[in-house]
N, C-alpha and C positions, 0 to 999 in steps of 0.2 A: 339698347340695353341687352347685353349678351345672355343674361339668365332670365329673360322675360318668360320663356316657356315654363320655368319653375313657378314663377309668380302667378301666372294665369291659370295653370292647371295642376302643377305638381303631380305628374302622372306616376302610376305604379310601374309602368313600362313605357319607355320612350323608343319609338321606332323612327329612325331617320331615313327618309326616302330622298336620296340624292339624285341629281340629274346634271348632265353637262350643260353648260351655259348655252351652247348651240342648240341642243335639243329642247331646252326650256323655251328658248325664243321660238323655235319651230312650233312647239305645242301651243304657244300663245298667238301664233300667226304673225310673228314679227320677222323681218328680214335678217335682223341680227340682235344679239342680246342688248338689253338696255344698259347703257353705261352706268346709270344709277345702281342697278341691281348688281352689276359686276363689282362696283366699288363697295357696296354694302354687304355683299354675301358673306364674306369671311367674318366681318365684325358681328353680324347678326346671328349667324348660324354656327360659328366655330364652337361655342360653348355646348350647344345641343349635340353637335356631332361628337364632341369629345366625351360626352356623358351618356350617349345613347346605349340602349341595351341591344338593339338590333339595327344593323346598318344594311341598306339595300341600295345599290346603284341601279336606278330605273331607266337609265339612258336608252338601253336597247331592249327593254321589256314592255310587254303589253300589260294592261291592268290585271289580267288573269295571271300572268307570270309573276307579277309583283305579289299577288295574293298567295300563289304557290310557293314563293320564296319566304314570305313572312310567316305563314301558318305553321310550318314545321319548327321554325326557330322559336316562335311564341310558345308552342306546345312544350318544347324542351325547357325553355326558360321557366314556364309556369310549373312544370313537373319538378324542376330543381328547387324552386321556391317553396314547394309544398313538402319537400323532404329535407328535414334538418341535417341529415348526414351529408347532403350535397352542397351545403352552403357554407 
């Protein structure tokens, strides 16, 4: 179900943290990406990716770098949301 993220939480802000299939496998301790995940990825995540407010490719980032990438974008987004002249 492509829009499951909306049905489960319907977030005010959607942050999409992407990663290459190879890096995802490495992080999970797998020799290669799961064929199931490769087949399902686009179907399950395409809708969220298309509707995200903030997109970050985490493939080459540490958790701290992900935080450093998201925080300024979130501040800008929240500032714009609070100012009717920016929306």
